[in-house]
C-alpha distance (Angstrom), angle and dihedral (degrees) to the residues before:
residue distance angle dihedral
M1 . . .
M2 3.83 . .
L3 3.72 120.1 .
S4 3.80 122.7 -168.2
G5 3.83 138.4 -174.3
P6 3.80 141.2 125.3
I7 3.75 108.8 -36.3
I8 3.82 114.5 -121.5
A9 3.80 97.7 169.2
P10 3.80 136.2 -17.3
G11 3.81 105.2 -59.1
I12 3.78 94.1 5.4
A13 3.82 124.9 96.7
C14 3.76 132.0 174.9
G15 3.74 122.0 -117.7
P16 3.84 142.7 83.4
V17 3.78 113.0 -70.4
I18 3.87 140.0 146.9
V19 3.81 119.5 -163.8
W20 3.72 119.0 178.9
K21 3.74 120.7 171.4
P22 3.78 115.2 155.5
I23 3.82 114.0 -147.7
D24 3.78 113.2 -128.4
E25 3.82 94.4 -172.9
P26 3.76 118.4 107.1
V27 3.76 116.8 -118.6
A28 3.86 108.5 -103.5
Q29 3.76 112.9 -114.8
R30 3.71 130.6 -166.1
R31 3.79 137.3 176.3
I32 3.63 123.9 -114.1
A33 3.75 130.5 -163.5
P34 3.86 115.7 -99.5
S35 3.78 88.6 -118.6
S36 3.84 89.5 59.9
V37 3.80 95.5 54.6
C38 3.73 95.3 92.8
H39 3.75 94.5 46.6
E40 3.79 92.0 48.1
K41 3.76 91.2 50.9
Q42 3.87 90.1 52.7
R43 3.76 89.3 50.8
L44 3.71 90.8 52.1
Q45 3.69 92.4 47.8
Q46 3.79 92.3 50.2
A47 3.83 91.2 49.6
M48 3.78 91.4 50.1
R49 3.87 90.0 49.9
R50 3.77 92.0 49.1
A51 3.89 91.8 48.1
Q52 3.77 89.3 50.8
R53 3.87 93.2 51.5
E54 3.75 89.3 49.6
L55 3.76 93.6 50.3
E56 3.81 90.6 47.6
E57 3.83 89.2 52.2
R58 3.80 90.8 48.9
A59 3.87 90.2 49.5
K60 3.81 90.2 52.9
D61 3.82 89.9 49.2
V62 3.79 90.0 51.8
Q63 3.75 94.2 45.6
S64 3.84 90.7 49.7
Y65 3.80 91.2 49.8
L66 3.85 92.0 50.2
E67 3.68 91.8 47.7
Q68 3.88 88.8 55.4
V69 3.77 90.3 48.3
M70 3.76 93.4 49.6
A71 3.91 89.9 46.6
S72 3.71 94.0 51.4
R73 3.88 97.7 40.6
F74 3.76 103.3 32.7
P75 3.75 110.1 29.5
Q76 3.70 94.3 153.6
V77 3.76 90.5 58.4
M78 3.80 91.8 47.8
S79 3.84 91.2 50.9
V80 3.79 92.4 53.0
Y81 3.78 100.2 42.0
G82 3.77 101.0 25.5
R83 3.81 128.3 -140.6
A84 3.85 118.9 -39.5
S85 3.78 113.2 -115.1
């Protein structure tokens, strides 16, 4: 499936869409040695922090795009209320 629309940020487009595809595949599981638990927890925490940063960056891209749209389509609103910060 290929979706398209105005690009806001890499991997993010603007437009109405709903995609729902449940995954029937089980999550792969593997055993780790007790001595590796601490290391694996650290790897998970790092991955979660990286994902959080990426989501925050995409949110800023979306906000910037929406501000541009508002400024171009509703200049009277922007002049009354000012730019969102």
